[in-house]
C-alpha positions as CSV (number, residue, x, y, z in Angstrom):
1,M,29.2,9.2,3.0
2,S,26.9,11.4,5.0
3,P,23.2,10.7,5.7
4,V,22.3,13.5,3.2
5,H,24.3,11.7,0.5
6,I,22.7,8.4,1.3
7,H,19.3,10.0,1.0
8,L,20.1,11.6,-2.3
9,V,21.9,8.5,-3.8
10,L,19.2,6.0,-2.8
11,N,15.9,7.9,-3.0
12,H,15.0,6.7,-6.5
13,V,15.9,3.0,-5.9
14,P,12.9,1.9,-3.9
15,I,10.6,3.6,-6.5
16,L,12.2,1.8,-9.4
17,L,12.5,-1.6,-7.6
18,L,8.8,-1.5,-6.6
19,W,7.6,-0.7,-10.1
20,L,9.9,-3.3,-11.6
21,G,8.7,-5.9,-9.1
22,L,5.0,-5.1,-9.8
23,G,5.6,-5.2,-13.6
24,T,7.4,-8.5,-13.3
25,I,4.5,-10.0,-11.3
26,L,1.9,-8.6,-13.7
27,L,3.8,-10.2,-16.6
28,N,3.6,-13.7,-15.0
29,P,0.3,-14.7,-16.5
30,I,1.8,-14.4,-19.9
31,F,5.0,-16.3,-19.1
32,Q,3.8,-18.5,-16.2
33,S,7.3,-18.8,-14.6
34,Q,8.0,-19.5,-11.0
35,V,11.4,-17.8,-11.5
36,L,9.6,-14.6,-12.7
37,I,7.3,-14.7,-9.6
38,R,10.3,-15.1,-7.3
39,Y,12.2,-12.4,-9.1
40,G,9.3,-9.9,-8.9
41,L,8.7,-10.7,-5.2
42,S,12.4,-10.4,-4.4
43,L,12.5,-6.9,-6.1
44,I,9.7,-5.8,-3.8
45,V,11.4,-7.1,-0.7
46,L,14.6,-5.3,-1.8
47,S,12.6,-2.1,-2.3
48,A,11.2,-2.4,1.2
49,L,14.8,-2.8,2.6
50,V,16.2,0.1,0.6
51,A,13.3,2.4,1.6
52,L,14.4,2.2,5.3
53,P,17.7,4.1,5.0
54,V,16.0,6.5,2.5
55,Y,13.3,7.3,5.0
56,F,15.5,7.5,8.1
57,T,18.1,9.8,6.4
58,G,15.3,12.2,5.3
59,G,15.6,14.3,8.5
60,N,19.3,15.0,7.8
61,A,18.4,16.0,4.2
62,E,15.8,18.3,5.5
63,E,18.3,20.0,7.8
64,A,20.7,20.4,4.9
65,V,18.2,22.2,2.6
66,E,15.6,24.0,4.8
67,Q,17.6,27.2,5.0
68,L,18.5,27.4,1.3
69,P,17.0,30.0,-1.0
70,Q,14.0,28.8,-3.0
71,V,13.3,26.0,-0.4
72,S,10.0,26.2,1.3
73,E,9.0,24.4,4.5
74,T,5.7,23.6,2.8
75,Y,7.4,21.4,0.2
76,I,9.4,19.7,2.8
77,E,6.4,19.0,5.0
78,N,4.3,17.7,2.1
79,H,7.2,15.3,1.2
80,E,7.7,14.2,4.8
81,D,3.9,13.5,5.3
82,A,3.8,11.5,2.0
83,A,6.9,9.6,3.0
84,K,5.3,8.3,6.2
85,T,2.4,6.8,4.2
86,S,4.7,5.4,1.5
87,L,7.1,3.8,3.9
88,T,4.2,2.0,5.7
89,L,2.7,0.7,2.4
90,V,6.1,-0.3,1.0
91,E,7.0,-2.2,4.2
92,I,3.7,-4.0,4.2
93,A,4.2,-4.9,0.5
94,G,7.7,-6.1,1.4
95,L,6.5,-8.2,4.2
96,L,3.7,-9.7,2.2
97,S,6.2,-10.4,-0.6
98,L,8.5,-12.2,1.8
99,I,5.6,-14.3,3.0
100,A,4.6,-15.1,-0.6
101,L,8.2,-16.0,-1.4
102,W,8.4,-18.4,1.6
103,L,5.0,-20.0,0.7
104,N,6.1,-20.3,-3.0
105,W,9.4,-22.0,-1.9
106,K,7.9,-24.3,0.8
107,R,4.5,-25.1,-0.7
108,G,5.1,-24.4,-4.4
109,G,2.4,-21.8,-4.7
110,I,0.8,-18.7,-3.2
111,P,-2.8,-18.5,-2.0
112,K,-5.1,-16.5,-4.2
113,G,-6.2,-14.3,-1.3
114,L,-2.5,-13.3,-0.6
115,W,-2.1,-12.5,-4.3
116,I,-5.1,-10.2,-4.3
117,L,-4.0,-8.5,-1.0
118,L,-0.5,-8.1,-2.3
119,L,-1.6,-6.6,-5.6
120,L,-3.9,-4.1,-3.9
121,I,-1.1,-3.1,-1.5
122,L,1.3,-2.9,-4.4
123,A,-1.0,-0.6,-6.4
124,G,-1.3,1.8,-3.4
125,A,2.4,1.6,-2.5
126,S,3.5,2.2,-6.1
127,A,1.3,5.2,-6.5
128,S,2.2,6.6,-3.0
129,I,5.9,6.2,-3.4
130,T,5.9,7.8,-6.9
131,W,3.9,10.7,-5.5
132,T,6.3,11.0,-2.6
133,G,9.3,11.1,-5.0
134,N,7.6,13.8,-7.0
135,L,7.0,15.9,-3.8
136,G,10.7,15.4,-2.9
137,G,11.8,16.6,-6.3
138,Q,9.7,19.8,-5.8
139,I,11.8,20.7,-2.8
140,R,14.8,21.7,-4.9
141,H,13.5,21.6,-8.5
142,A,11.2,24.6,-9.2
143,E,10.8,23.4,-12.8
144,I,8.6,20.5,-11.7
145,R,6.4,22.4,-9.3
146,E,2.9,22.9,-10.4
147,S,2.3,26.5,-11.5
148,R,-0.6,28.2,-13.1
149,R,1.6,30.9,-14.6
150,V,4.9,31.0,-16.3
151,T,7.4,33.6,-15.0
152,N,11.0,34.4,-15.6
153,S,11.5,35.8,-12.1
154,V,13.0,33.5,-9.5
155,P,12.3,34.2,-5.8
156,Q,15.5,35.3,-4.1
157,N,14.6,34.7,-0.5
158,Q,12.1,32.9,1.7
159,S,9.6,35.7,1.9
160,E,9.5,36.1,-1.9
161,L,9.1,32.3,-2.3
162,E,6.2,32.2,0.2
163,A,4.6,35.1,-1.6
164,S,4.8,33.3,-5.0
165,E,3.4,30.1,-3.4
166,T,0.4,32.1,-2.1
167,E,-0.2,33.6,-5.5
168,E,0.0,30.2,-7.1
169,R,-2.7,28.8,-4.8
170,H,-5.2,31.7,-5.6
């Protein structure tokens, strides 16, 4: 399996795992279960681990699509910039979750300050990684790109694509 395939196969996984982990943790006040806490934290750690190969295979995916028709360097750069921020936030969330798991296992609880910090980082990481995924989708899926006008014409080459992007911005 090539790095491009790895990127395409895995790119949704960290997003889903992060949201599932956050949702599981947010449900804990209702169910008050240590198993639920550990499960949610484990999903976040797993999300952070899977995010690494997704991020590091992004360059190969860029090389595979940058010369294709209807692909703009602008979309790629926007996705790449967002991915850097997302990776940082997801890895911090994963590390904090790992610490919380260890504290929960060793001491039977997680300090309130760590919970607050983790939830704040998770909120930012979840929003960031979702936005990054959306930007990645825009690279090859014109149907999800923001557009102020509906058109039936599809740009056939790079110069037509860039001209249509300029028109959309104005």
